[in-house]
N, CA, C and O atoms as a Tripos MOL2 file, in Angstrom:
@<TRIPOS>MOLECULE
protein
  316   315    79     0     0
PROTEIN
NO_CHARGES

@<TRIPOS>ATOM
      1 N          69.3030  -46.8180   -5.9930 N.3       1 MET1
      2 CA         68.7250  -45.5660   -5.2240 C.3       1 MET1
      3 C          68.1740  -46.0060   -3.9980 C.2       1 MET1
      4 O          68.3750  -45.3180   -2.9970 O.2       1 MET1
      5 N          67.4990  -47.0640   -3.9210 N.am      2 GLU2
      6 CA         66.9270  -47.5720   -2.5750 C.3       2 GLU2
      7 C          67.9670  -47.8690   -1.6720 C.2       2 GLU2
      8 O          67.7920  -47.5050   -0.5090 O.2       2 GLU2
      9 N          69.0740  -48.4890   -1.9780 N.am      3 VAL3
     10 CA         70.1210  -48.8420   -1.0250 C.3       3 VAL3
     11 C          70.7750  -47.6580   -0.4740 C.2       3 VAL3
     12 O          71.1390  -47.6900    0.7020 O.2       3 VAL3
     13 N          70.9660  -46.6040   -1.1980 N.am      4 ARG4
     14 CA         71.4620  -45.3100   -0.6480 C.3       4 ARG4
     15 C          70.7060  -44.7670    0.3850 C.2       4 ARG4
     16 O          71.2300  -44.3110    1.4010 O.2       4 ARG4
     17 N          69.2250  -44.7910    0.1440 N.am      5 ARG5
     18 CA         68.3400  -44.3100    1.1420 C.3       5 ARG5
     19 C          68.3010  -45.1840    2.4830 C.2       5 ARG5
     20 O          68.0770  -44.6630    3.5760 O.2       5 ARG5
     21 N          68.5160  -46.4400    2.3300 N.am      6 ILE6
     22 CA         68.6000  -47.2370    3.5390 C.3       6 ILE6
     23 C          69.8910  -46.9220    4.2760 C.2       6 ILE6
     24 O          69.8970  -46.8520    5.5050 O.2       6 ILE6
     25 N          70.9610  -46.7340    3.5640 N.am      7 ILE7
     26 CA         72.2230  -46.4170    4.2500 C.3       7 ILE7
     27 C          72.1050  -45.0640    5.0120 C.2       7 ILE7
     28 O          72.4840  -45.0080    6.1820 O.2       7 ILE7
     29 N          71.5910  -43.9740    4.3850 N.am      8 GLU8
     30 CA         71.2970  -42.8500    5.0130 C.3       8 GLU8
     31 C          70.4610  -43.0140    6.2330 C.2       8 GLU8
     32 O          70.7710  -42.4280    7.2700 O.2       8 GLU8
     33 N          69.3190  -43.8550    6.1520 N.am      9 GLU9
     34 CA         68.5740  -43.9980    7.4900 C.3       9 GLU9
     35 C          69.3490  -44.6290    8.5050 C.2       9 GLU9
     36 O          69.1960  -44.3120    9.6840 O.2       9 GLU9
     37 N          70.2980  -45.6350    8.0880 N.am     10 ILE10
     38 CA         71.0010  -46.3050    9.1050 C.3      10 ILE10
     39 C          72.0290  -45.3760    9.7340 C.2      10 ILE10
     40 O          72.2920  -45.4730   10.9320 O.2      10 ILE10
     41 N          72.5560  -44.5650    9.0260 N.am     11 ASP11
     42 CA         73.5600  -43.5930    9.4000 C.3      11 ASP11
     43 C          72.9710  -42.5600   10.4290 C.2      11 ASP11
     44 O          73.5770  -42.1970   11.4380 O.2      11 ASP11
     45 N          71.6860  -42.1170   10.0500 N.am     12 SER12
     46 CA         71.0140  -41.1820   10.9240 C.3      12 SER12
     47 C          70.5450  -41.7880   12.2990 C.2      12 SER12
     48 O          70.4610  -41.1170   13.3280 O.2      12 SER12
     49 N          70.2390  -43.1740   12.2050 N.am     13 GLN13
     50 CA         69.9170  -43.8070   13.4790 C.3      13 GLN13
     51 C          71.1490  -43.8990   14.2300 C.2      13 GLN13
     52 O          71.0900  -43.5570   15.4110 O.2      13 GLN13
     53 N          72.3110  -44.3180   13.7390 N.am     14 ILE14
     54 CA         73.4920  -44.4680   14.3600 C.3      14 ILE14
     55 C          73.9320  -43.1430   15.0890 C.2      14 ILE14
     56 O          74.3370  -43.1480   16.2520 O.2      14 ILE14
     57 N          73.8240  -42.0230   14.3250 N.am     15 ALA15
     58 CA         74.1730  -40.6310   14.9690 C.3      15 ALA15
     59 C          73.2630  -40.4120   16.1640 C.2      15 ALA15
     60 O          73.7170  -39.9810   17.2240 O.2      15 ALA15
     61 N          71.9210  -40.7210   15.9910 N.am     16 ARG16
     62 CA         70.9410  -40.4820   17.0940 C.3      16 ARG16
     63 C          71.4110  -41.2760   18.3100 C.2      16 ARG16
     64 O          71.4370  -40.7720   19.4330 O.2      16 ARG16
     65 N          71.7760  -42.5130   18.0580 N.am     17 LEU17
     66 CA         72.1310  -43.5400   19.2290 C.3      17 LEU17
     67 C          73.4100  -43.0010   19.8360 C.2      17 LEU17
     68 O          73.5940  -43.0270   21.0530 O.2      17 LEU17
     69 N          74.3370  -42.4880   18.9360 N.am     18 GLN18
     70 CA         75.6560  -42.0020   19.6240 C.3      18 GLN18
     71 C          75.3200  -40.7980   20.4250 C.2      18 GLN18
     72 O          75.8640  -40.6930   21.5240 O.2      18 GLN18
     73 N          74.4310  -39.8000   19.9950 N.am     19 ARG19
     74 CA         74.0280  -38.7540   20.8060 C.3      19 ARG19
     75 C          73.3950  -39.1430   22.1180 C.2      19 ARG19
     76 O          73.6710  -38.5170   23.1420 O.2      19 ARG19
     77 N          72.5930  -40.1120   22.1180 N.am     20 ALA20
     78 CA         72.0020  -40.6530   23.3450 C.3      20 ALA20
     79 C          72.9500  -41.2900   24.2220 C.2      20 ALA20
     80 O          72.7390  -41.2480   25.4340 O.2      20 ALA20
     81 N          74.0000  -41.8930   23.7510 N.am     21 ARG21
     82 CA         74.9000  -42.6470   24.4680 C.3      21 ARG21
     83 C          75.8390  -41.4980   25.2830 C.2      21 ARG21
     84 O          76.1610  -41.6010   26.4670 O.2      21 ARG21
     85 N          76.1690  -40.4980   24.4780 N.am     22 ILE22
     86 CA         76.9640  -39.3990   25.0880 C.3      22 ILE22
     87 C          76.0330  -38.7450   26.1810 C.2      22 ILE22
     88 O          76.6090  -38.4760   27.2350 O.2      22 ILE22
     89 N          74.8150  -38.4720   26.1130 N.am     23 LEU23
     90 CA         74.0160  -37.9210   27.0660 C.3      23 LEU23
     91 C          73.9710  -38.8700   28.3430 C.2      23 LEU23
     92 O          74.1250  -38.4510   29.4900 O.2      23 LEU23
     93 N          73.7570  -40.1170   28.0270 N.am     24 LEU24
     94 CA         73.8170  -41.0790   29.1470 C.3      24 LEU24
     95 C          75.1210  -41.1990   29.9910 C.2      24 LEU24
     96 O          75.1480  -41.3320   31.2150 O.2      24 LEU24
     97 N          76.2140  -41.1320   29.1470 N.am     25 ALA25
     98 CA         77.5860  -41.3450   29.6460 C.3      25 ALA25
     99 C          77.8470  -40.1200   30.6100 C.2      25 ALA25
    100 O          78.5000  -40.2810   31.6410 O.2      25 ALA25
    101 N          77.3500  -38.9500   30.2710 N.am     26 ASP26
    102 CA         77.4580  -37.7660   31.0030 C.3      26 ASP26
    103 C          76.8640  -37.8610   32.3730 C.2      26 ASP26
    104 O          77.4010  -37.3560   33.3600 O.2      26 ASP26
    105 N          75.6790  -38.5590   32.4030 N.am     27 THR27
    106 CA         75.0470  -38.6100   33.6600 C.3      27 THR27
    107 C          75.9190  -39.4700   34.7390 C.2      27 THR27
    108 O          75.8180  -39.2760   35.9500 O.2      27 THR27
    109 N          76.7400  -40.3900   34.1930 N.am     28 ASP28
    110 CA         77.5900  -41.1550   35.1170 C.3      28 ASP28
    111 C          78.7080  -40.4140   35.6520 C.2      28 ASP28
    112 O          79.2790  -40.8530   36.6510 O.2      28 ASP28
    113 N          79.1090  -39.2830   35.0750 N.am     29 ALA29
    114 CA         80.3160  -38.4950   35.3470 C.3      29 ALA29
    115 C          80.5320  -38.1700   36.9190 C.2      29 ALA29
    116 O          81.6570  -38.2420   37.4130 O.2      29 ALA29
    117 N          79.4620  -37.8300   37.6280 N.am     30 PRO30
    118 CA         79.7450  -37.5540   38.9560 C.3      30 PRO30
    119 C          80.4150  -38.6240   39.7930 C.2      30 PRO30
    120 O          81.0810  -38.3940   40.8030 O.2      30 PRO30
    121 N          80.1730  -39.8140   39.2730 N.am     31 SER31
    122 CA         80.6140  -41.0320   40.2120 C.3      31 SER31
    123 C          82.2090  -40.9720   40.1390 C.2      31 SER31
    124 O          82.7560  -40.4620   39.1620 O.2      31 SER31
    125 N          82.8660  -41.4560   41.0980 N.am     32 THR32
    126 CA         84.1970  -41.4340   41.2270 C.3      32 THR32
    127 C          84.8810  -42.8050   41.2370 C.2      32 THR32
    128 O          84.2060  -43.7710   41.5910 O.2      32 THR32
    129 N          86.0450  -42.9600   40.9120 N.am     33 GLY33
    130 CA         86.6510  -44.3930   40.9400 C.3      33 GLY33
    131 C          86.4400  -45.0870   39.6420 C.2      33 GLY33
    132 O          85.6050  -44.7040   38.8230 O.2      33 GLY33
    133 N          87.1730  -46.0580   39.4820 N.am     34 SER34
    134 CA         87.0640  -46.8660   38.3250 C.3      34 SER34
    135 C          85.8420  -47.7840   38.1950 C.2      34 SER34
    136 O          85.0880  -47.8720   39.1640 O.2      34 SER34
    137 N          85.6020  -48.4330   37.1410 N.am     35 ALA35
    138 CA         84.4570  -49.2270   37.0650 C.3      35 ALA35
    139 C          84.5650  -50.4630   38.0310 C.2      35 ALA35
    140 O          83.6190  -50.8640   38.7100 O.2      35 ALA35
    141 N          85.7990  -51.0120   38.0190 N.am     36 LYS36
    142 CA         86.0590  -52.0550   38.9720 C.3      36 LYS36
    143 C          85.7180  -51.8810   40.3370 C.2      36 LYS36
    144 O          85.1160  -52.7160   41.0110 O.2      36 LYS36
    145 N          86.1720  -50.6200   40.7830 N.am     37 ALA37
    146 CA         85.9470  -50.1820   42.1980 C.3      37 ALA37
    147 C          84.4190  -49.9930   42.4100 C.2      37 ALA37
    148 O          83.9060  -50.3540   43.4690 O.2      37 ALA37
    149 N          83.6660  -49.4150   41.3850 N.am     38 ARG38
    150 CA         82.3320  -49.2600   41.6670 C.3      38 ARG38
    151 C          81.5520  -50.6600   41.7480 C.2      38 ARG38
    152 O          80.6040  -50.8080   42.5190 O.2      38 ARG38
    153 N          82.0110  -51.6680   40.9060 N.am     39 LYS39
    154 CA         81.3410  -52.9690   40.9570 C.3      39 LYS39
    155 C          81.5760  -53.6270   42.3230 C.2      39 LYS39
    156 O          80.6920  -54.2590   42.9010 O.2      39 LYS39
    157 N          82.8770  -53.4390   42.8350 N.am     40 THR40
    158 CA         83.0060  -54.1370   44.1400 C.3      40 THR40
    159 C          82.2280  -53.5100   45.2150 C.2      40 THR40
    160 O          81.6810  -54.2100   46.0660 O.2      40 THR40
    161 N          82.1420  -52.1230   45.2250 N.am     41 LYS41
    162 CA         81.3330  -51.5000   46.1930 C.3      41 LYS41
    163 C          79.8290  -51.7420   46.1840 C.2      41 LYS41
    164 O          79.1550  -51.7310   47.2140 O.2      41 LYS41
    165 N          79.3190  -51.9720   44.9180 N.am     42 THR42
    166 CA         77.9200  -52.4490   44.8090 C.3      42 THR42
    167 C          77.8570  -53.8700   45.2160 C.2      42 THR42
    168 O          76.9270  -54.2060   45.9490 O.2      42 THR42
    169 N          78.6850  -54.7060   44.8530 N.am     43 ALA43
    170 CA         78.6390  -56.1920   45.2290 C.3      43 ALA43
    171 C          78.5880  -56.3290   46.8440 C.2      43 ALA43
    172 O          77.8240  -57.0780   47.4520 O.2      43 ALA43
    173 N          79.4780  -55.5260   47.3760 N.am     44 LYS44
    174 CA         79.5630  -55.5440   48.9670 C.3      44 LYS44
    175 C          78.3010  -55.0080   49.5190 C.2      44 LYS44
    176 O          77.7220  -55.6230   50.4150 O.2      44 LYS44
    177 N          77.8350  -53.8930   49.0370 N.am     45 SER45
    178 CA         76.5020  -53.2760   49.6240 C.3      45 SER45
    179 C          75.4180  -54.2100   49.4580 C.2      45 SER45
    180 O          74.5850  -54.2990   50.3610 O.2      45 SER45
    181 N          75.3090  -54.9830   48.3290 N.am     46 ALA46
    182 CA         74.2730  -55.8770   47.9400 C.3      46 ALA46
    183 C          74.2240  -57.1430   49.0270 C.2      46 ALA46
    184 O          73.1760  -57.5940   49.4900 O.2      46 ALA46
    185 N          75.5060  -57.6060   49.3290 N.am     47 SER47
    186 CA         75.6240  -58.6910   50.1580 C.3      47 SER47
    187 C          75.4030  -58.3540   51.6540 C.2      47 SER47
    188 O          75.1970  -59.2870   52.4310 O.2      47 SER47
    189 N          75.4340  -57.1010   52.0970 N.am     48 LYS48
    190 CA         75.3420  -56.6990   53.3780 C.3      48 LYS48
    191 C          73.8710  -56.4870   53.7550 C.2      48 LYS48
    192 O          73.4710  -56.4530   54.9190 O.2      48 LYS48
    193 N          73.0780  -56.3420   52.6330 N.am     49 ALA49
    194 CA         71.5970  -56.0600   52.9270 C.3      49 ALA49
    195 C          71.0370  -57.1410   53.6250 C.2      49 ALA49
    196 O          71.2230  -58.3090   53.2840 O.2      49 ALA49
    197 N          70.2360  -56.7390   54.7580 N.am     50 LYS50
    198 CA         69.6110  -57.6530   55.6670 C.3      50 LYS50
    199 C          68.3370  -58.1610   55.0840 C.2      50 LYS50
    200 O          67.5900  -57.3990   54.4700 O.2      50 LYS50
    201 N          68.0600  -59.4370   55.2570 N.am     51 LYS51
    202 CA         66.8710  -60.0370   54.8160 C.3      51 LYS51
    203 C          65.5710  -59.4220   55.6560 C.2      51 LYS51
    204 O          65.5500  -59.2440   56.8730 O.2      51 LYS51
    205 N          64.7000  -59.1940   54.9030 N.am     52 ARG52
    206 CA         63.4210  -58.4670   55.6650 C.3      52 ARG52
    207 C          62.5650  -59.6780   56.1270 C.2      52 ARG52
    208 O          62.2490  -60.6390   55.4260 O.2      52 ARG52
    209 N          62.2620  -59.4750   57.3700 N.am     53 VAL53
    210 CA         61.4090  -60.6610   58.0330 C.3      53 VAL53
    211 C          60.1320  -60.0610   58.5140 C.2      53 VAL53
    212 O          60.0620  -58.9630   59.0670 O.2      53 VAL53
    213 N          59.0410  -60.9200   58.2450 N.am     54 LEU54
    214 CA         57.7140  -60.5210   58.6260 C.3      54 LEU54
    215 C          57.4500  -61.1480   60.0540 C.2      54 LEU54
    216 O          57.8660  -62.2470   60.4200 O.2      54 LEU54
    217 N          56.7290  -60.3140   60.7600 N.am     55 SER55
    218 CA         56.3100  -60.9550   61.9350 C.3      55 SER55
    219 C          55.2720  -62.0580   61.7450 C.2      55 SER55
    220 O          54.7430  -62.1150   60.6340 O.2      55 SER55
    221 N          54.9120  -62.9330   62.6660 N.am     56 PRO56
    222 CA         53.9370  -63.9410   62.6120 C.3      56 PRO56
    223 C          52.5480  -63.3180   62.3430 C.2      56 PRO56
    224 O          51.7780  -63.8300   61.5300 O.2      56 PRO56
    225 N          52.2450  -62.1990   63.0430 N.am     57 GLU57
    226 CA         50.9180  -61.5030   62.8540 C.3      57 GLU57
    227 C          50.7340  -60.9560   61.5160 C.2      57 GLU57
    228 O          49.6260  -61.0340   60.9840 O.2      57 GLU57
    229 N          51.9150  -60.3000   60.8070 N.am     58 ALA58
    230 CA         51.7460  -59.9070   59.5490 C.3      58 ALA58
    231 C          51.7490  -61.0150   58.5870 C.2      58 ALA58
    232 O          51.1510  -60.8130   57.5300 O.2      58 ALA58
    233 N          52.2740  -62.0630   58.7530 N.am     59 ARG59
    234 CA         52.0650  -63.2540   57.9470 C.3      59 ARG59
    235 C          50.7020  -63.7000   57.8940 C.2      59 ARG59
    236 O          50.1960  -64.0700   56.8340 O.2      59 ARG59
    237 N          50.0220  -63.6820   59.0940 N.am     60 LYS60
    238 CA         48.7060  -64.2300   59.2940 C.3      60 LYS60
    239 C          47.7960  -63.2480   58.5830 C.2      60 LYS60
    240 O          46.9080  -63.7030   57.8610 O.2      60 LYS60
    241 N          47.9410  -61.9460   58.7250 N.am     61 ARG61
    242 CA         47.0930  -61.0870   58.1740 C.3      61 ARG61
    243 C          47.1700  -61.0540   56.5060 C.2      61 ARG61
    244 O          46.1790  -60.8010   55.8200 O.2      61 ARG61
    245 N          48.3800  -61.3210   56.0000 N.am     62 ILE62
    246 CA         48.5460  -61.5490   54.5970 C.3      62 ILE62
    247 C          47.8510  -62.8300   54.0810 C.2      62 ILE62
    248 O          47.1620  -62.8250   53.0610 O.2      62 ILE62
    249 N          48.0530  -63.8520   54.7880 N.am     63 ALA63
    250 CA         47.4650  -65.1190   54.4610 C.3      63 ALA63
    251 C          45.9440  -65.0720   54.5400 C.2      63 ALA63
    252 O          45.2620  -65.6500   53.6940 O.2      63 ALA63
    253 N          45.3900  -64.3660   55.5830 N.am     64 ASP64
    254 CA         43.9100  -64.2970   55.5820 C.3      64 ASP64
    255 C          43.3810  -63.4710   54.4510 C.2      64 ASP64
    256 O          42.3510  -63.7590   53.8410 O.2      64 ASP64
    257 N          44.1700  -62.3800   54.1890 N.am     65 ALA65
    258 CA         43.6560  -61.4890   53.0110 C.3      65 ALA65
    259 C          43.6970  -62.3640   51.6250 C.2      65 ALA65
    260 O          42.7920  -62.2870   50.7950 O.2      65 ALA65
    261 N          44.6520  -63.0620   51.4920 N.am     66 GLN66
    262 CA         44.7940  -63.8800   50.3350 C.3      66 GLN66
    263 C          43.7220  -64.9290   50.2980 C.2      66 GLN66
    264 O          43.1930  -65.1760   49.2140 O.2      66 GLN66
    265 N          43.3530  -65.5680   51.3780 N.am     67 LYS67
    266 CA         42.3490  -66.5200   51.4420 C.3      67 LYS67
    267 C          40.9050  -65.8800   51.0520 C.2      67 LYS67
    268 O          40.0170  -66.4650   50.4320 O.2      67 LYS67
    269 N          40.8690  -64.6410   51.5160 N.am     68 ARG68
    270 CA         39.4930  -63.8620   51.1880 C.3      68 ARG68
    271 C          39.3900  -63.6220   49.7090 C.2      68 ARG68
    272 O          38.3380  -63.7100   49.0760 O.2      68 ARG68
    273 N          40.6110  -63.2990   49.1870 N.am     69 ARG69
    274 CA         40.6170  -63.0380   47.6820 C.3      69 ARG69
    275 C          40.2450  -64.4500   46.9140 C.2      69 ARG69
    276 O          39.4460  -64.5130   45.9790 O.2      69 ARG69
    277 N          40.9000  -65.4750   47.4210 N.am     70 TRP70
    278 CA         40.7170  -66.7090   46.6160 C.3      70 TRP70
    279 C          39.2000  -67.0570   46.6890 C.2      70 TRP70
    280 O          38.6240  -67.5020   45.6950 O.2      70 TRP70
    281 N          38.5250  -66.8420   47.9290 N.am     71 ALA71
    282 CA         37.2020  -67.2340   48.1360 C.3      71 ALA71
    283 C          36.3320  -66.3520   47.2400 C.2      71 ALA71
    284 O          35.3590  -66.8360   46.6610 O.2      71 ALA71
    285 N          36.6520  -65.1340   47.1240 N.am     72 LYS72
    286 CA         35.8960  -64.1460   46.3410 C.3      72 LYS72
    287 C          35.9750  -64.6160   44.8120 C.2      72 LYS72
    288 O          34.9890  -64.5450   44.0780 O.2      72 LYS72
    289 N          37.1360  -65.0690   44.4100 N.am     73 SER73
    290 CA         37.3400  -65.2780   43.0610 C.3      73 SER73
    291 C          36.5170  -66.6910   42.8120 C.2      73 SER73
    292 O          36.0130  -66.8660   41.7030 O.2      73 SER73
    293 N          36.3930  -67.5970   43.7350 N.am     74 ARG74
    294 CA         35.9130  -68.9090   43.5650 C.3      74 ARG74
    295 C          34.2200  -68.5850   43.5180 C.2      74 ARG74
    296 O          33.5310  -69.1310   42.6560 O.2      74 ARG74
    297 N          33.7370  -67.8290   44.3290 N.am     75 THR75
    298 CA         32.3460  -67.5180   44.3320 C.3      75 THR75
    299 C          31.8970  -66.8320   42.9390 C.2      75 THR75
    300 O          30.8460  -67.1330   42.3740 O.2      75 THR75
    301 N          32.7850  -65.9060   42.4670 N.am     76 SER76
    302 CA         32.4440  -65.3180   41.2640 C.3      76 SER76
    303 C          32.5170  -66.2210   39.9630 C.2      76 SER76
    304 O          31.9650  -65.9570   38.8940 O.2      76 SER76
    305 N          33.2760  -67.3040   40.2350 N.am     77 LYS77
    306 CA         33.4080  -68.1910   39.1100 C.3      77 LYS77
    307 C          32.1810  -69.1640   39.1070 C.2      77 LYS77
    308 O          31.8510  -69.7080   38.0530 O.2      77 LYS77
    309 N          31.5280  -69.3810   40.2240 N.am     78 LYS78
    310 CA         30.4130  -70.3140   40.3210 C.3      78 LYS78
    311 C          29.2070  -69.7220   39.7250 C.2      78 LYS78
    312 O          28.3220  -70.4750   39.3190 O.2      78 LYS78
    313 N          29.0820  -68.4060   39.6300 N.am     79 LYS79
    314 CA         27.9470  -67.7250   39.1860 C.3      79 LYS79
    315 C          27.7150  -67.8920   37.5930 C.2      79 LYS79
    316 O          26.7540  -67.3490   37.0490 O.2      79 LYS79
@<TRIPOS>BOND
     1     1     2 1
     2     2     3 1
     3     3     4 2
     4     3     5 am
     5     5     6 1
     6     6     7 1
     7     7     8 2
     8     7     9 am
     9     9    10 1
    10    10    11 1
    11    11    12 2
    12    11    13 am
    13    13    14 1
    14    14    15 1
    15    15    16 2
    16    15    17 am
    17    17    18 1
    18    18    19 1
    19    19    20 2
    20    19    21 am
    21    21    22 1
    22    22    23 1
    23    23    24 2
    24    23    25 am
    25    25    26 1
    26    26    27 1
    27    27    28 2
    28    27    29 am
    29    29    30 1
    30    30    31 1
    31    31    32 2
    32    31    33 am
    33    33    34 1
    34    34    35 1
    35    35    36 2
    36    35    37 am
    37    37    38 1
    38    38    39 1
    39    39    40 2
    40    39    41 am
    41    41    42 1
    42    42    43 1
    43    43    44 2
    44    43    45 am
    45    45    46 1
    46    46    47 1
    47    47    48 2
    48    47    49 am
    49    49    50 1
    50    50    51 1
    51    51    52 2
    52    51    53 am
    53    53    54 1
    54    54    55 1
    55    55    56 2
    56    55    57 am
    57    57    58 1
    58    58    59 1
    59    59    60 2
    60    59    61 am
    61    61    62 1
    62    62    63 1
    63    63    64 2
    64    63    65 am
    65    65    66 1
    66    66    67 1
    67    67    68 2
    68    67    69 am
    69    69    70 1
    70    70    71 1
    71    71    72 2
    72    71    73 am
    73    73    74 1
    74    74    75 1
    75    75    76 2
    76    75    77 am
    77    77    78 1
    78    78    79 1
    79    79    80 2
    80    79    81 am
    81    81    82 1
    82    82    83 1
    83    83    84 2
    84    83    85 am
    85    85    86 1
    86    86    87 1
    87    87    88 2
    88    87    89 am
    89    89    90 1
    90    90    91 1
    91    91    92 2
    92    91    93 am
    93    93    94 1
    94    94    95 1
    95    95    96 2
    96    95    97 am
    97    97    98 1
    98    98    99 1
    99    99   100 2
   100    99   101 am
   101   101   102 1
   102   102   103 1
   103   103   104 2
   104   103   105 am
   105   105   106 1
   106   106   107 1
   107   107   108 2
   108   107   109 am
   109   109   110 1
   110   110   111 1
   111   111   112 2
   112   111   113 am
   113   113   114 1
   114   114   115 1
   115   115   116 2
   116   115   117 am
   117   117   118 1
   118   118   119 1
   119   119   120 2
   120   119   121 am
   121   121   122 1
   122   122   123 1
   123   123   124 2
   124   123   125 am
   125   125   126 1
   126   126   127 1
   127   127   128 2
   128   127   129 am
   129   129   130 1
   130   130   131 1
   131   131   132 2
   132   131   133 am
   133   133   134 1
   134   134   135 1
   135   135   136 2
   136   135   137 am
   137   137   138 1
   138   138   139 1
   139   139   140 2
   140   139   141 am
   141   141   142 1
   142   142   143 1
   143   143   144 2
   144   143   145 am
   145   145   146 1
   146   146   147 1
   147   147   148 2
   148   147   149 am
   149   149   150 1
   150   150   151 1
   151   151   152 2
   152   151   153 am
   153   153   154 1
   154   154   155 1
   155   155   156 2
   156   155   157 am
   157   157   158 1
   158   158   159 1
   159   159   160 2
   160   159   161 am
   161   161   162 1
   162   162   163 1
   163   163   164 2
   164   163   165 am
   165   165   166 1
   166   166   167 1
   167   167   168 2
   168   167   169 am
   169   169   170 1
   170   170   171 1
   171   171   172 2
   172   171   173 am
   173   173   174 1
   174   174   175 1
   175   175   176 2
   176   175   177 am
   177   177   178 1
   178   178   179 1
   179   179   180 2
   180   179   181 am
   181   181   182 1
   182   182   183 1
   183   183   184 2
   184   183   185 am
   185   185   186 1
   186   186   187 1
   187   187   188 2
   188   187   189 am
   189   189   190 1
   190   190   191 1
   191   191   192 2
   192   191   193 am
   193   193   194 1
   194   194   195 1
   195   195   196 2
   196   195   197 am
   197   197   198 1
   198   198   199 1
   199   199   200 2
   200   199   201 am
   201   201   202 1
   202   202   203 1
   203   203   204 2
   204   203   205 am
   205   205   206 1
   206   206   207 1
   207   207   208 2
   208   207   209 am
   209   209   210 1
   210   210   211 1
   211   211   212 2
   212   211   213 am
   213   213   214 1
   214   214   215 1
   215   215   216 2
   216   215   217 am
   217   217   218 1
   218   218   219 1
   219   219   220 2
   220   219   221 am
   221   221   222 1
   222   222   223 1
   223   223   224 2
   224   223   225 am
   225   225   226 1
   226   226   227 1
   227   227   228 2
   228   227   229 am
   229   229   230 1
   230   230   231 1
   231   231   232 2
   232   231   233 am
   233   233   234 1
   234   234   235 1
   235   235   236 2
   236   235   237 am
   237   237   238 1
   238   238   239 1
   239   239   240 2
   240   239   241 am
   241   241   242 1
   242   242   243 1
   243   243   244 2
   244   243   245 am
   245   245   246 1
   246   246   247 1
   247   247   248 2
   248   247   249 am
   249   249   250 1
   250   250   251 1
   251   251   252 2
   252   251   253 am
   253   253   254 1
   254   254   255 1
   255   255   256 2
   256   255   257 am
   257   257   258 1
   258   258   259 1
   259   259   260 2
   260   259   261 am
   261   261   262 1
   262   262   263 1
   263   263   264 2
   264   263   265 am
   265   265   266 1
   266   266   267 1
   267   267   268 2
   268   267   269 am
   269   269   270 1
   270   270   271 1
   271   271   272 2
   272   271   273 am
   273   273   274 1
   274   274   275 1
   275   275   276 2
   276   275   277 am
   277   277   278 1
   278   278   279 1
   279   279   280 2
   280   279   281 am
   281   281   282 1
   282   282   283 1
   283   283   284 2
   284   283   285 am
   285   285   286 1
   286   286   287 1
   287   287   288 2
   288   287   289 am
   289   289   290 1
   290   290   291 1
   291   291   292 2
   292   291   293 am
   293   293   294 1
   294   294   295 1
   295   295   296 2
   296   295   297 am
   297   297   298 1
   298   298   299 1
   299   299   300 2
   300   299   301 am
   301   301   302 1
   302   302   303 1
   303   303   304 2
   304   303   305 am
   305   305   306 1
   306   306   307 1
   307   307   308 2
   308   307   309 am
   309   309   310 1
   310   310   311 1
   311   311   312 2
   312   311   313 am
   313   313   314 1
   314   314   315 1
   315   315   316 2
@<TRIPOS>SUBSTRUCTURE
     1 MET1         2 RESIDUE 1 A MET
     2 GLU2         6 RESIDUE 1 A GLU
     3 VAL3        10 RESIDUE 1 A VAL
     4 ARG4        14 RESIDUE 1 A ARG
     5 ARG5        18 RESIDUE 1 A ARG
     6 ILE6        22 RESIDUE 1 A ILE
     7 ILE7        26 RESIDUE 1 A ILE
     8 GLU8        30 RESIDUE 1 A GLU
     9 GLU9        34 RESIDUE 1 A GLU
    10 ILE10       38 RESIDUE 1 A ILE
    11 ASP11       42 RESIDUE 1 A ASP
    12 SER12       46 RESIDUE 1 A SER
    13 GLN13       50 RESIDUE 1 A GLN
    14 ILE14       54 RESIDUE 1 A ILE
    15 ALA15       58 RESIDUE 1 A ALA
    16 ARG16       62 RESIDUE 1 A ARG
    17 LEU17       66 RESIDUE 1 A LEU
    18 GLN18       70 RESIDUE 1 A GLN
    19 ARG19       74 RESIDUE 1 A ARG
    20 ALA20       78 RESIDUE 1 A ALA
    21 ARG21       82 RESIDUE 1 A ARG
    22 ILE22       86 RESIDUE 1 A ILE
    23 LEU23       90 RESIDUE 1 A LEU
    24 LEU24       94 RESIDUE 1 A LEU
    25 ALA25       98 RESIDUE 1 A ALA
    26 ASP26      102 RESIDUE 1 A ASP
    27 THR27      106 RESIDUE 1 A THR
    28 ASP28      110 RESIDUE 1 A ASP
    29 ALA29      114 RESIDUE 1 A ALA
    30 PRO30      118 RESIDUE 1 A PRO
    31 SER31      122 RESIDUE 1 A SER
    32 THR32      126 RESIDUE 1 A THR
    33 GLY33      130 RESIDUE 1 A GLY
    34 SER34      134 RESIDUE 1 A SER
    35 ALA35      138 RESIDUE 1 A ALA
    36 LYS36      142 RESIDUE 1 A LYS
    37 ALA37      146 RESIDUE 1 A ALA
    38 ARG38      150 RESIDUE 1 A ARG
    39 LYS39      154 RESIDUE 1 A LYS
    40 THR40      158 RESIDUE 1 A THR
    41 LYS41      162 RESIDUE 1 A LYS
    42 THR42      166 RESIDUE 1 A THR
    43 ALA43      170 RESIDUE 1 A ALA
    44 LYS44      174 RESIDUE 1 A LYS
    45 SER45      178 RESIDUE 1 A SER
    46 ALA46      182 RESIDUE 1 A ALA
    47 SER47      186 RESIDUE 1 A SER
    48 LYS48      190 RESIDUE 1 A LYS
    49 ALA49      194 RESIDUE 1 A ALA
    50 LYS50      198 RESIDUE 1 A LYS
    51 LYS51      202 RESIDUE 1 A LYS
    52 ARG52      206 RESIDUE 1 A ARG
    53 VAL53      210 RESIDUE 1 A VAL
    54 LEU54      214 RESIDUE 1 A LEU
    55 SER55      218 RESIDUE 1 A SER
    56 PRO56      222 RESIDUE 1 A PRO
    57 GLU57      226 RESIDUE 1 A GLU
    58 ALA58      230 RESIDUE 1 A ALA
    59 ARG59      234 RESIDUE 1 A ARG
    60 LYS60      238 RESIDUE 1 A LYS
    61 ARG61      242 RESIDUE 1 A ARG
    62 ILE62      246 RESIDUE 1 A ILE
    63 ALA63      250 RESIDUE 1 A ALA
    64 ASP64      254 RESIDUE 1 A ASP
    65 ALA65      258 RESIDUE 1 A ALA
    66 GLN66      262 RESIDUE 1 A GLN
    67 LYS67      266 RESIDUE 1 A LYS
    68 ARG68      270 RESIDUE 1 A ARG
    69 ARG69      274 RESIDUE 1 A ARG
    70 TRP70      278 RESIDUE 1 A TRP
    71 ALA71      282 RESIDUE 1 A ALA
    72 LYS72      286 RESIDUE 1 A LYS
    73 SER73      290 RESIDUE 1 A SER
    74 ARG74      294 RESIDUE 1 A ARG
    75 THR75      298 RESIDUE 1 A THR
    76 SER76      302 RESIDUE 1 A SER
    77 LYS77      306 RESIDUE 1 A LYS
    78 LYS78      310 RESIDUE 1 A LYS
    79 LYS79      314 RESIDUE 1 A LYS
């Protein structure tokens, strides 16, 4: 009897997962082209992304802020 109950629970979980998969697959429907074409487009766009560069002033502001945080944590540990 216990095995039958376990099998029923597994079947219900499988059915639930299949419904979720169908819902998720439907959200991909608007995209056009094959999966291979989508992968190549994504790979090309990722490689074209420019590296973000911080100005020296921005770097200094970030470094100073971090030094203040470190100093604050050091003083709180001494107490």
